[in-house]
N, C-alpha and C positions, 0 to 999 in steps of 0.2 A: 652515446648516439651521437655521430659526429655530423652527417649529412640531415638537412631540414626534412621532415617526414612530409609524405604526400598521402597516407593513410587515410585522411579526412577525405580522399576522392573514394574510399572502399569501407564503409562503415561496417559493412556483411564481416569483413574480414578482422576487422578491429575488434566487433564482438566475439568473432572465434578466439581470437586470442586472450580479450579477458574471461571467457569461459574456462579456459585453459587452468587459470589459476584458482586453486581449490580453496576457496573462502567460505567454506563451510562454518558458520555461526552456531553454536560454539565449536572451535575456539575462535573463528573469526581468521586470524592470521594474515590479515590484508595488505601488509607491507608490501610485498612484493609486486601484488597488482597495482597498489597506491602508486608505488615507485615508477612503475614501467608506464602508467599516463602522465607523471612528472616527467619524466624523459621524453615524451612526445611533445609537451608543451616547451620545455626547455630547449628542444632541437630547432623551434621556430623563434627563439629570443624571447618567450613569454617567461615573465619573471613567476616564480613558485614558493610557496611557501608551507612547511609542513607543520601541524599543529598535533601533539599526542599526548594523550595522558598513559598510553602503553605504547611503548616503541613498535611494538609488533601490530600495532590497530592505529596507524595514522589516520590523519585527515588533510587532504591537498587542498590548498587555496591557491587559484591562478588568476591573474587580472589582465584585461586589454583594455587600454584607455580609449574612452568616446570623446564625443567633442563637448560635451558638457550641457545640451539643451533638454536632457532626462535624466532622471534620476538613475545610479547605478542599477543593474538588471542582474537579477542572480540565476543561476543555473546550478542545481545540486541532484545529486543520487547518489546511491551508497553502492558497495562494492560486495557486501557480503551477501551470503545466500544461507536460506535452510537446506536442512538437512536432505539427503537421499536416502537413507537408511530404512530398509524394509519395504523398498519401492523397486518393481521390477519393469527394468527400462530395457528399451530395444535398441539403444545404441547407449556408448559410455557417456554419463552425464557430465564428466569433465573433459570431452573429447572434442567439443568444439565442432563436430563432423557438419558438413553441407552434403544434404542429402535428397534429392529429388526436389530441389529448391527451397528445403528447409534448414534452416539452422538447428542444431539439436544441443543442449545442454541445460544445466541448472543454471538459472538467472539470465536465460535469453529472453524473458519478459520479466522478471522481478530480479534486480531490475538492471543487469549488465546490457542489456538491450538498449533502454534508456539511457545510459550512462553513455555507451558506443553513441548513440545517436547526438546526444549533447556535445560529448567531446569534439566529434567529428566537425559539429556547425561550428564548434568555438574555434577549434584550429584553422578551419576553412576563411573564418570572418579574419583570422589575424594573415593568413597566408595571402589573401586577396584586398588585404588593406582596406576593410570596408570602413565606410564612415559611420562608425557606430554613435546612437544618439546619447548614449551613456557608457560610463565603464560597464563593461561586463565581467563579472565574477563567476567562476568555474570553481566549486566545491564538491571534492569526491570524498564520502563520507565511508565510515566503518560503522559497523554495530547495529544498522536498524531494525535487523529481523530480532533483535534481543530486547530492545527499548532504546539504544541511542546513549546509553551512558559514556561510551568511548567514542561516538559521533555525535551527532547533532545537539543531543543535551549539553554535551561537555563544550562544543563550539558556542552555543547560546549562553552558555553559563560563565565560561571563561573567555569567550575571545569575540566578545558581542561586538567590538569596535570593528571588527573585519567586515560586518554588512552595515556600517553606518551608511544612512542615507537611501539605505535598499526600499522600495514599495512593493514590489512585485517581484516574484520567482516562479522557474518552471522546476515541477518537481514530478513525481510518479503521482496518479497511476493513470489517468484519463488520456483520451486521444484515440481509443480503440472504439470501434462501431458495435451497435446492437442492431439488428435487424427484428422490428416489430410491425405485425400488420404489413407486411410485404413493403415496408419502408425502411431506410438505413439512417440512423441516428449514431452521430458521434458524440459521445461522453465526454464534455470538458470538465474535469474534477474542479469543483469549487469548496468543498467542506467534505469533514469524515468524522466518523465517530470515535469516541474516547474510548479509553481503555480503562477498565474496573476489575482486575484479576481478584479472584476471591477464592478462599480457601475454606472449607467446611471441615469440622472435625469432628467425629461420630466415638462415642465412649460407649463400652460396655464392659460386663465382666470377662476378666481372660479364664483360660481352663484348659484343660487335656483335650487335644484332638480327637480322642477315642469317644469323647461323650460328648456330642454336638450339642449346642444350645440352641433350639429353636423356637427362640420367645422374641418379642419383640425388643428386649433389652441387648440384644445381640448386635455389636458394633456393625459387623458385616450386613446384618438384616437392614440396620438402618440405612446405610450405604445404600443398598438396594433399592430400598424404598424412595430414597431420595434420586437416584439414577431414574428411576420410573417416572418418578412427578417431572422431572426436568425433561423428558423424553416426549412426555404426552401434554404438557400445557406449555402455551405462549405465555411470556410475560404482557404486560399491558402495552396498550397501542399509546403512542407519542406522535403526534404529527407536529412537526418543527417547519419552520419557515424554509430550511434547506430540502427538507423532503418536499414540501408543498411545491416549490418553486422546480425541481426536478420532476416530478409527476405532471404538474400543468405543462412544463416544457415540452414533454414527450406528447402528452395528449394534444397539444396544438398542431403537431404535427400529422396527427390520425383525425379520421373521420367518423362518424357515426357512432355507434355502438360501442367501439372499442375505445374511444376518447372519453365518450361519457363513463365507461365501466372503470376506466383507471381514476378518474375525478371521485368516484364514489369510495375509493380508497381512502380517500383524504377526510371522510366521515368517519368519525371513531366508531360509531355503532354499527357501520357496515363493513369496517377495514377487512376484518379476519374472514367475514363470508365471501367478500370479493375476490380475496387474494386465495382462497381456496377454489371459488369458482374459474379463477383464470388459471388453475394448472401451474404449469412450467412458468408461464409469463408472471403470474403471480408470487412465485417464488423468488422472482429476482427483486422484488419490492419488499418482501417482509422483514428483511433484517434493516431497513432504513425505517421501519414504521415502528420497530420494538425495540427495546433493549434485548440482548442475545445473551444467552448462558450455555456453553459449551464445554461439559464435562470431560478433561482431556488427561487428567492424570490420576490415577489411583495408587494410592500409597498405605502399606499396613502390613503388619505381620513380619516375622523376621524368620519363623520356623513352621514346618509344615503340620507337625504334631502339636503346635500351641494354638488356642483360639487367641486373636487378638485382641485387648482391651482398647485398641484405638485405631482408626481408619481414618484417612485423610482425603477429600475431593478437592482438586484444583480446579477451578471454573475460570476457562475465558470467557470474561463479560465484556460485552461492548456496549456502550451507552451512548444514546442520540447526543447532539450537541447542546450544551448549555444544561445536562443534567448533572444534580448534586450526587456524588457518589454514596452518601450515606442513604440517601433514598434508592440510589439503585440495589444497594445491598439489602434494605428491607423488602425489595421485591424478591430476593433470593430468600430472605428468611419467610416470608409469605409463604413460599411453596416449600420449602424445606426443612425451616426451623425449627420444627416439632421432634426433628431426629438428629440435628447437630446443631453447632456451634459456628456462626457466619464472621468471618474476618476478612479485612482488606489486605491484599496482599500488594499490591500496586495500582495508582490510579494517575491517569493523566487524560486532561480533558480532551474533548473533541474541537473540531473547528468550525465556526459557521462562516458568515461573509463579513472579512473587514474592509475590501475594496474591489468592486468590480469593473473597475476602470479600464482592464486590458481585455475584458469579455469580448467585447463585439469585435475588436482587432484580431482577436486569437480564432473568433467564429468563422471571420471571412476569411484567414489565412487557411483553416482546416478546410473550408467548404470550394475553397478554389479549385476548380477541375472536375469538381462532382456535381452529377446531376442528380436531383431529385433526393437530396440529403439533407438532413437537419442537425443540429447542433442543441444539445441541453446541458444542463448545469447538474454535475453529478457529485451526488452525496454517496461517499463509499461505507461499506459495512465495516472495512477495516480500518487499521492506521498507519499513517506514514509518518516520516519526521516532519511534517508539515505543521504537527501540533508545537514542536518545539519553536520553528520559526514564526509562529504566530506571537509567541511570546515577545518578539521584538516587532510585533505589527507590521510584519511581512506576509501580503496575501500571497498563496501558494495557488498556482493553477497546474492542476494536473493534466500535462499537456507531453504526451509521448505518442505522436500520431500513428497509427498504423493501419492501413487500408487492408484490414483481413476481410476473407471471405466468409460467406454467411455459415459454411458448414465447421467454421474454427470458431470454438467457445472459448474466448479468452479466459473469463471468470473461472473456468473450470479445469484449465490448462496450468494456471500459476500453482506453484508450491505441487505440482502433481508431478508424478512419473510422465517422461517424455515432453518434459517441458521444450519448447521450440518455437521457431517463429519464421515466417516466410522471408526468405533474404530480400525480397522486393520492398517489403514493410520497412526495413532498416533504410534504404534509399529514399523511401517516402516521407518517415519520420524526419529523417536529416535535413531535408529540404525545408519542410514546415518550420523546425526550428530555425533552421537558417533565417528564413523569411520574418521571422521574430524578432531576429537580433538587427534586422533592416527596420523595423518598425515600431519597435517597444517605446511607449512614451508615458508621462504623468497623467 
C-alpha cells in the first residue's frame, strides 16, 4: 500500500473487508487479516511489530506516541471467529455484504466489528495528529475463541514488556444497550466469569450391540442420567461483588417494583425464585449469579454393533469471579459424580475489578447525545482475552459502543447464524472510542 489510507472515515467498509478473511478457529489462519491491518497502519507511518508463536497465527502491535501526561492506553481485539458449520445463513457468512443497512457476516459482532472500530479510531488519531494524553497501543490478536494460546496468553507470557506501564484497556464485550422496563441501559463491561472446562468419564461393561444392557451399569445410561441432571438442576447461587454492582446499577435506573425485584435477586434464598418469576428478563441474570455447566461434546463408541465400555462428556463450565476451580468441579461432582469421574480440562480465572478509574469518563462519553439512558457495570457470563491482561494488572473495559435498536438482541446474535450489525453502529462506536483517545487519564 503506497498511499496513506483514509478508510478510518469508513469503519463499516473496514469491517466488511475484515469479514471477508475466513479466520474460523480452528484453524484460525489469521495471518492475512492481521497483515491487512498492519498495512493500514504502515500507510500512515505507524510502526508495527508482529509477534507469533505460529507464523500463520500472528499478533500485531502498533503504537502512536502521546504527550506523556497519562500512562499508555491499550486497544486490543481478536480477529479469529467461531465456526459457521451447521448454521443456516441468509447471506454468505464471509461475504461482508451490506443489505438494508446491516453488515452481515461472521465476526460482525464478535469481534471484527469492534476491531474495525478500534482500528479506525486509532488510524484517525494518527492521521489527524491528535495530542494524545499518553501512548496508544493497538494490539490485534489471534486465537481468542480457543483460549488465546497463540494470542493474548502468548503475548502476556512471552512479551509482557510490550505492555509496560499500561493501566487501562478497551476490549470486548460491552457498549451495547439493554432495554429494561422501557428504559435504555448501556452495558460497560468491567468483569467476566472464568473458564473451568470439565470432562466426565462414564464406564460400564462393553458388549455386543445385539444384546442391549438395560442396566444402571451401562456407560450410555450413566451419561443419559448425567445429562438429565445437568438439564434440570441449577448449580448453587453465588453473589459476587461484580454481580451486586451490576444489578444495583440497573436497579438504580428503574423505579418501583421492578427495581426492588432485581435487588431481591441478590438475596441468595430468593435468587432462583425471582429469576424464574421475571421470565426472559430473569434469564439475563441467571448465569452471572451461578456457575454454569453446558454439556457440549459427547464422545464414545466406535462401532454401531458394540456397546461402548466408556463414554465421555465435555462440559463448558463458567465460574463466577474469584471462585476456586476445585470447588467448581465439586459442584459438578455433587450433581453427576455418582455416575462418572470428573476431571479438570482447562481453567482460567475470571476477572473482578482492578481499577475503576476510567469508568466515569467512559460512561460520560457513552451517554453523550443520549436521552434518558443509563450505564451499568457489566459482568459477562462468557470469557474474553481480558483475563490474560489481568495478569499484568491491566483493567479492561468492554467498550465497543453500539447504539442498537430495541428489537436487536445483541446477546442472541453473537455466535449465531445471521450475525450482523447495523452499519450506523460502526460510526457510533468508532466516534466514541475516538473520544476516549482524547480523554483517557490515570
